[in-house]
N, C-alpha and C positions, 0 to 999 in steps of 0.2 A: 635688304638688311632685316633680319628678324629681331624680335624683342630682346632676346638674349645677347645678340651682337651689339645692339644699341646700348643695353645696360652695361656690358663689359667696357664699351667705349667710354661711357659716362664715368665709370669708376676709375678710369685712368686720369681723370681731371683732379685738380688739387682740392677744391672746396665743394663739399656736399652738405646741405642743410637737412638734418634729420628732425622731423617733427615728432616729439614724444608726448604722449598723454600723461598728465600728472594729476594728483589729487588736490593740490592746493590751487587757490585762485590765481589766475594770470591775466595779462592784458591781451592774450591771444586765445581765441576760441575756435575750435574746429566743429563745424556743423555738418551733419550728414543725414541722409534719409534711407530708411530700410525699404524692403520690397513691399511692405504694407503701407508705406507713406508716412510712417512716424519719424519725426525729426529728433535727432539726438545732438547733444552738445558735449564737447570735451574741453578741458583746460589743456592748453598746449604750451610747451617750451621748445624752442628751436636750438639744436645743438649743431655746431659746426664741426664736421669731421674732415680731417685732412688726409686724403689718400685712401687707397683700397683697404689697407689693414684696419684703419680706424672705423670705416663704415662696416666692414665685415664683422668686427668685434662688437660694435654697437647693435647691429641687427641680430646677431647671435644672442646677445644678452637680453634684448627685448623679447625675442621669440621664446627664450628659456623662462622668462618671467610670465609667459602666458599670452602675449600679444598674438592675435591671429593675422594681423596685417600691419604694415608700416608704410609711412608716406615720407618721401624725401625729394628734394629739389637739387638739381645740378644745372647751373646755367639757365637756359630757357626751356627746360623740360622738367616735368615732375613724374614721379614713379610711385605706383602702389604695388607693393610686393606682399604676397601672402606667405604663410608659414610653409607651404608646399613648394615655394620657389616660382610661382606664376607671377609674371610681371606685366602690369598695364602701364603703357607709356602715354603720358598726357602732354600734348605739344602746344596746345592753344590756351594761353593765359588771358583771363579777363579781369581787369582791375577797375574798381569803382570807389571813389572817395565820397563820403556823405557826412553831413553834420549830425544827423539824428538817426539812430539805429532803430528800425521798426521790425517787429517779429514777422510781419507779412513779407518784408523784403527778404529776410533770411529764408523763409519757407519757399518763396518764389525761386530763389537761387538754387535751393536744394532740389526742388522739383525739376528745374530745367537742367542743372549741371550735375546733380547727384550729391553735391556738397559744396561748402565754401569755407574759407578761413577768414576770420575777422580780427583785425589788429586795432586795438584801441590806442589812438594817438592823443596828443595833447589837446587838439582842437577839432578832431574829426575821427571817423572810423574808415579804415581801408578794408574793403571786401575783395577777396581774390578767389576766383573759381578757375578750374582747369578742365578742359575737355580733350578728347582724343583728336 
């Protein structure tokens, strides 16, 4: 099964979480590393899209606003899709709960996995990374 088939199968599901970069402060941060090793951070909001039409319209709107790539989760898989329609399927999820968030932990996850999402909870942080 190729990436496009996996993607189309995923979009037939009911709930897809789309991670959107926003300018205001949030309790979810997306960290990623570029090819030169520089770590970037984005404020993230998660939007629940129900069905193919909702995700299609949300993706179209984000790309029209200038996003070069988007990240979304369906079930136990994550997807990175660029503006040209290339899709990377991430099947292996790693989750870590920690009390204290340290910059070197973020940098290590970014170097090893290419990025991570950090959720600030009431009494801890949840770090999630995905790999192929």
